[in-house]
N, C-alpha and C positions, 0 to 999 in steps of 0.2 A: 422393737427393731429385730430384724432377722439375725439369726446366729449361725455362723458357719461351723460345722462340726466335722463330719466325715470328709468333706471336701478339703478342709484345712489340713487334716492329717494326711490326706492323699497328696496334697501339694508338697509337703515337706518330705514325704516318702519319695515322691517324684524327684525332688532336689537331691536327696541322698543318693539315689541310683545314678542320676546324672553325674554326680561327683565321683562315684565309683568307677565309671567308665571313662572319665576324663584322664588325660595323660598326667596332669598335675593341676595344682591350685592355680588360680589366676594370680598374676604378678602383683602382690600387695606393695603399696608405696608407703602410706601413712594414714593415720586417722585422727579425728578430733571428737571429743565427747560432749562438747558444748558446755554452756553455763546456765541453762534454764532449769536446773533442779533434777530431782530423782523421782522415780515412781516406785511403788512398793510391789513386792512379788505377788502375783495372782490378782493384781488390781485391774480395774476396768481399763486403765490406760495400757497396761501390758497386753491385755486381750485384744484391744483395738490395734495395737502395734503389730501383733502376730497376724491379725486379719489383713492389715494393710500390706505387710510384707508378703503374705501368701498371695494376695491379689497381684502384686508385682511379678511374682514368680509365674503365676498362671498367664498373665499378659505376655511376659517374655517368651513363654513356651508356645503361645498361640499366634504371635505376631512378630514381624521382623522390623518394626519401626525403629527400635533402638532407643526409644525414649518412652518411659512409662511413669504414670503417677497414680496415686490412690489416696483418698482421705476417708477415714472411718472415725465415727464417734461424734460427740457433741461437746461444746464449750471447753472446759479445761481438760476433758478426756479425749479431745479430738486429736488424731494423729494424721499428719500430712507426710507423704513419702514421695520421693522421685528417684529414678535411676536413669542414668544416661550412659550409653555405650559410645565408645569412639567409633566414628562412622566408617573408618577404614578397616575395621575388623568384620569378619564374617558373622552371620547371625548365630551360628552355633557357638562361636567364641564368646559372643555377647551373652548368650543364655547361660553359659558356664560361669561367666564372671558374675552375673546377677545372682545366681544360686549360691556361689561361693561367698559373695559379699554379704548376702542376707544371713547366712549362718555365722560368718566370722564377726561381723560388726556388732551383733548383740553380745558376743563373747568379749569383745574388746571394750565395749561400753556398757557393762551390766547395770541395769536399773537407771540409766540416764534417759531423760526426756528427749534429748536430741543428740544426733551423732552424724558424722559424715566420714565416709571411708573412700580413699582414693586408691584405685588400682590402675595398672597400665591400660587395661581394656575397658573399664567402666568406673563410674562414680555413683555411690549410693548415699542417700541422705534421708533422714527423717527428723521431724520436729513437732512440737506442740504449737508452733507458730505457723502462720501462713507463709508458704515458701514459693508458691507459684507466682510468676509475674513480678517478683521482687529481686533486686540485685543484692547479693550478699558478698561483701568484700572481705569479711573475716569469718572464720580463720583463713589465713593464706599461708601457703608453704612454698618454699623454693629450694631447688637443688641445682648445683652447677658443677661442671667439669673444671677441675683446678688448673688444667692446662690453658695457657693463653696463646692467642694468635701472635705471630711475629710482628705483624703490622697492625697494632691495636686500633689506631685511628681509622684506617681503611676498612678493617673488619667491622667496626661499629657502624660505619657509614653504609656499608653494603647490607648489614643486618637490618638497619633502620628502614632501608628501602624495601626489603623483603617483608618486614612486619607491617609496614604501611599498606602494601598491596594486599596482604592476607587479611588485615582488619576490614578493609572495604568489602572483600568477598564474604568474610564470616559474618559481618553485620547483617547481610541479607539472607544468606543460606545457613547461618549458625555453625558452619564448618568450612575450613579451607586448608589446603596444603599447597606447598610450592617450594621453589628453590631459587637461589641467586648465586652468581659467581662471586667468590670472595678473593682476597689476596693470596698470593703464593699458590695459585692453581687450585684453591679449595672451592668446594661447593657447600653453601649453607642451606640446610633443609629446615623448613618450618611448618608448624601445625598450630591452628587456632580453632577453638570450639567454644560455643555457648550453649546453655540449655535452651531448647526450642521455644519455651514459654516466654522468653524475653523478647521485647520488641527490638527492632533494628537499632534504635537509639540506646536502649538499655545494654544490648550486647556490645555496642561500640564503646560505651562508657566503662563497662566491665573490663574489656580488653585494654583500654587506656590505663586502667588502674594497675593491671598486672605488668603492662609494658613499662610503666614509669619506674618499676622497681629495678630494671636492668642496670641503669647507670649508677645506682646507689651502692652496689657492691661488686658488680661483676663485669665491668667494662673489659671487652676483649676476650672474655672466656668463650671457649669454642663450643660449649653446649650448656643448656639450662632447661629446667622444667619449673614453671610457675603455675600454681593452680589455686583457685578458691572454689567455694561451692557452686558458683554460677558460670565460671568460664576457666579455660586453661590455655596455656601457651607453652610450646616446646620448640626448641631449635637445637640443631646439632650439625656437625660436619659429616656425620654419617647418615645414610639414607634409612631413617628409623621407621617410617610409616609405610603402609601398604597402599599401592595405587588402586584407585577405585575405577573399575571398568564400567563403560557405558552399559545401561540396562539391556539394550537390544544388540549389543555387539556380538558377532558370531564367534564361537570358540576358535582359537588359532589352530591352523591345520598342522598336524604332527606327522613327521616321517616315521614310517614303521621300520624297525630294524630287527634283525634276528635276535632272539633272546641269548643272553650271555650264559655260558655254561655255569652250573652251580658250583659254588666254592665249598668244598667238603674237606673238613679237617679229619684226618684218619683217627678212628677210634671214637669220634663224637657223633657219628651219623645217627645212631639209634637214640642218643640223648636229645639231639636236636629235634628229631621227629616227634619224640614223646612230648617235649616242651611245647612245640607248635600245636600238637593235638590237644593238650590240656588247655592251652591258652585259647584256642578256637572254641572249645566246648564252653569254657567259662564266659567268654565274651558273648557267644551266641545265646547262652542261657540268660545272661543279664539283659541282652537286647530284646529277647522275647518277653521277659518279664516287664520291661519298660514299655513295650508296645501294648501289652495287656492292660497295664495300669492306665496308659494314655487313652485307650479305647473305653475303659470303664468311666474315666473322667468325662470324656466327650459325650457318652451316653447320658450320664447324670446331668451334665450341663444342658444338653438338648431337652431332656425331660423337664428340667426346671424352667427353661424358657417357655415351653408349651404350657405348663401348668400355671405360670404366672400371667398368661395371656398378654405378654408384651411381645408383639410380633414384628416390631420395627427395630432395625439396628443390628449390629454384629454381636458376637459373643463378648467381645471386649466392652461393648456398650453395657451389656447386661451385668457383667462383672462389676463395672464401675458404679452401678446404681442399685444393685441388689440389697445392699446394706442400708438403703435409704427408706425402706418401707416401714411405715408407722402402723400401729394397731388402730383400726377404724374407731373402735369404741373409745379409745383414749382421746383421739382428736375430737370426736363428737362431744365428749365431756368437757374438753378444754374450751370449746366454743359455746358451752351451755346449750347444747343441742341446736346449734346454728340459730340462736335467738336474734331477733331484730335489734336488740340492744347492743349486740356485738358486731353488727354489720358495719363494715367500713365503706362499702360502696358496691356498685354492680356494673358489670360490663356486658359485652355482647355474648360472652360464653359462660356467664354465671356470676354469682355474688362472692365477695371477699369478706371474711370474718376475722375479727381479732380473737386469739385464743391464748390461754395460759396453761402450759403443760404442768405435769405433776411436780417437776423440779423448779417451777417458778418462771421458766423461760417463756417470754412472750413471742408469739408467732402470728403470721398472717396466713389464713387458710382460704384458698380459692376452691369453691365448691362448683364444679362444672355442671352445666345444665344437663339434666337427666335426659337420656335418649337422643341427644344431639350427635349426628354423625360428625359434624364439624368439631364439636367438643371432644369427641373421642380422638380424632386426629391431633387436635391441639394438645391433648393430654400426653400422647406419645411424643410429640415434638418437644414439649417443654421438658419432659423427663430426660430424654436423650441429649437434647441440646444443652440445657442449663446445667445438668449434672456434670458435664464435661468442661464447663467454663468457670474460670476463677479470675475475677478482676474486681478491683475495688469500686469500679463504676458500673458493675452489673449486679442486679439483685441476686442474692444467694438462695438457691433451692436447697432446703434442708431435707426434704423427703416427700413421699407420696403415700397415698392410701386408697384402697378401693374396696367396695363391698356391694355385690350385685351390680346395679346400674350406677351406683354412687362412685364418683371419682374425685379425689381431693389432692391438691398440691399444697405443700407446706413450705412457706418461705420465711426468711428472717423478717421480723417486724421492723418496719421503718417508721419512726414516730411522727415525722412531719408530713406524712401523706404525699400526694402527688403535686407536681409543680403547678398544674392548672388551678388547684384550689387556692394558690397564693398569687400567682402572676396576673390572673384575670379578675381578682377581687379588688374593688376600689379601695378598701381599707387595708386589707392584708398585704397588698403588694408594696406598701410603703416600708414594710419590714425588710423587703429585699432591696438593700442598697446596691450600688454598682459593684462593690467588691464581691458580694455574695452572688450576684448575677454572672459576673465574669468567671467566678469559680465554677458555677454550674455549667456555663458554656464550655469551658475547658474540659471538665470532667466528662460531659456527654461526648465530646469530640474524641477523647482518649478511649472511651468505652467502645465507640463505633470503630475506631481504628483497630482495636483488639479483635472485634468481630470480623472485620474485613481482611486483615492481614496477619495478625499476630497469634491467633488461636490455631489449633490443629487443622481446622477446616474453615473455609470461607463461608461466613454466615451473613445473609441479607435479612434484616429485621422486618422490613415491609410495613411496619406500623409505628414508626417513630413519631411521637407527638408529646405534647406537654402532659397529657394524662398518663402516659407510660414512663414518665420520669419521676421516680420516687426520691425523697429527700430524707437523709438520716438526721440524727441529732445534731451533727455539725454542718448541716446543709450540703453534704456531699451528695451529688446526684448518682442515682443508680438506675440504669436502663432496665425496664421490666417488660413482661408480657411477650413471650417468645412463641405464642401459639400460631402466629402467622409466618414465622421465620422460615426461610428456605436455606438448605445446607448444600454447599458445593465443595468439590475438590479444589485445591489451591490453584490448579491450572484452568479452572472454569471461571468464566467472567460474567455470564448472563443467562437468563432463562426466559421461557414463555409460559403464559397461562391464559386460559379462557375465563377463569373466574377471578374477578378483581376483588381483592380484600384489602382493607385498610380504612383510612379516614379521609374523606373529601377535604381538600384544602392542603393536605400534606403530600398527596400523591403526585409523582412526576408525570408529565403529560404522556410520555411514551408508555408508561405503565397504565395510566387511567384509560387511554384511548385504544391501545393495541395489545396490552398484556405483556409488554416487554419490561423486564426488571433486571437490575444489576446493582453493583455497589453504588453507582451514580444515582439510583433511585433513592437510596438512603441519604446520599449527599443532598439531594433536593429537599427531602424532609427535614434534614438538619438545618438547611438554610432558612426554611420557613420558621422552624422553632427558634433559631437564633434571632430573627427579626421580631418574633413575638416577645422574646425575653427583653430585648432592647426597648421595644415600644410599649410593652404591657398591654397589647391589644391582640385580639384573636384574628387569625388570618382572614376569616370570612366576615368580620365585623364591618366591612366596607360595602356590604350589600344593603340597600335601603329600599323599602316598599317593593321588594321583589325585583328590582332593577339592578343590573350590574354597574356599579359606580367605581369599580376597581378594587382588587383585593390588596392585601398588605404588601405583597411583593411589588405590585404595580405602583402603589402609593410611594413606596420607598425608592423605587427606580426613578419615578418622575422627579421627586425632590432631590435625589442625588444628582441627576442630570442638570437640574436647574440651580444647583449649588445651595439648596435649602434643606439638606439632609438632616439638619438639627430638628426639623419639625417631626421627624420619625421618632425621636427619643421620647421616652415616657416623661410627661411633665413632672412626675415625682423626682426624676433624676436630674432635670435641667439645672436646678439650683443647688444640687448636692455637691459634695466634695469629690465625687467620682471624676475620673479622667474623661473629659469630652473627647479627647483624641482617641482613646480606646473605644469609646462608644461609636464614633464615626468609622473607625477601622472595622469594627464588628459589622456595621451596616454594609460596608463595602464587601466584606467576606461573605455575608449572607447573600448579597446580590450575585456574587460569583457562583454560589451554590445553586441558585434557582434559575440559572440560564436555561433557555429552551433546548438547546442542543446539548445532549448528555456528555458528548466528548469535550465540550468547553468547560464543564464543571470540574473543579479540582478533586483530587482524591482526598480521603480523610487524613492521610499522611501529610499532604500539602497544607490542609486546613490547620492541623496541629502546629505545623511549622510557622504558618502565618500568624497564629494566635500568640506564639511565643517569641517571635523574632520581629521586632518593630523596624529593623533596618531593611527588611525584605520589601522590595517594591511590588505592589499588587497590580495585577492586570486590570484592564478596563472592562467592566462587565457589559454584556450585551443585553438586549431586551429580555426581561424575565418570561418564563414559560406561560404564566397565566395573565399576561397582559393581553386580553383575549376578548372575543365576541361571545355572545350568549349561546351561539350554536355549539360551542365546545362543551358548555355545561350540559346541554341536552344529550350530546354524545356520551358524556360520562355517565349520565343518569341511566341511559339505556344499557350501558356495559355492565351495570350491577346485576342484571337479570341473567347473566350467563352462568354456566357451571364450569367447575374446574376441569381442565384437560389433563 
């Protein structure tokens, strides 16, 4: 693994000088040191912690996003860190708080594996446990103003109205502020915030947890702060937060007025001038030193990016993945020189091998095809995309390695291989009872929802299929193979391409025929996959003697319309103890996902809701996209010969 030396020292030097020119320390509230044990001085864990915190400092000083995370190390020495700034503070205030909290929290919690520090401006947290995409309800802290409203009942009623409105806004945007009129001409001001890695549902649940504490002790109190590691709630009768101006709002026009005459106290004029001069010299000197250090850092960062031949992504991307590089010789040795006995499988971009590292950890190594232009782009995509994603239903990228034309991706080893090895095998699929299949369907849906809506960027997978769903030891599904994925900003919804990539049978018609892809393309693929899981049959297994006799979606739709949808269910499941009602509902949801018009297909958020809420009435599906004539097949075949635009 790569080791940060001079850059790490530079980061903390950078922090120190920022602290020197700050007016004061950030407003500290409280901290908690956790209960997961201690680390020893100069241990691997402490070094990883320093590197992770240094990465946060770098990211905060190069970006204005206000939310930063970093993970460094392996297994028990892995350190996960996040820092979240209050959105109503300016970026420079956020940076100052990040740097202050990094220095102070280690002093407050010496040798502790995990800690969380709350400041008025930001919250810093680190742990040896996975913390992204998980709600943490403990530790929780609460402070309140001891003064009570004169009309307690009316105050509580008005407060509840405010908090309900804020929760709806915060669940979607992860931050909300507002006010409501209270009794006795009071105005109640409120703020809610969640860490952006949480889904809308998780954020709402977290805010419910903190809101439920209000009646327990503090009914009628005119001000309160409640916070835990994942979310916070503040309300008060004073206007305590800063208003957030629209991004493109013009600055307010100011009236120019003549300068006021200077106020001079007799006898102090010379001392005042001397003080101002000394202050100006000191501040200017520190500012110049700060600029020099920043320029040196930027030059070193740019040089490192060029020498590592990773030319895709921002500085923030490189910082987040630089510690993931493995020694090529070590990986080659772990796979026994990529021997056939260690080969797990082979795909369009290369073979996958099982490897055992020197510490005994089992890994899966994808060896990309040498000299392939597509493979090189896939290599860059997977590093930048997967390294930034953390979700229990996405395969975890551990690192990468390259030497000459050799490019390797190192993943966590998933013992039960891919779903297609089980679901389409006449003998093995009997092991997949309905409970396991329903668990797989729900896990894949949540993983896609994270990619589409809950990660930092909108990601369209473009090759979701049974072969790209890996199963861990507890049969939890993990979406894999992001080589064909496309990345969007959250306000972007679709894209176009002249080169069609993916797997026939899973591709939405607008993508296969015209190169149009969106989140609804993935929804279509999910619908096909869902029908395959329920039926135990491949989507294209309905073609006989080269003639189109109907694909799986067509078969399912015909039977659903005729009231014989039970024929779609895998015979292995028909006499099992599994819920036939759940199976039939899944067929219904699958048909909604494979409708021809992309706008008619549900979002993955709706799919997850439909899978978890049986009281929700489902819409009537229309004819599926591939209930089609053979001419469409020939159109698709021709489109494969195009090149990417």
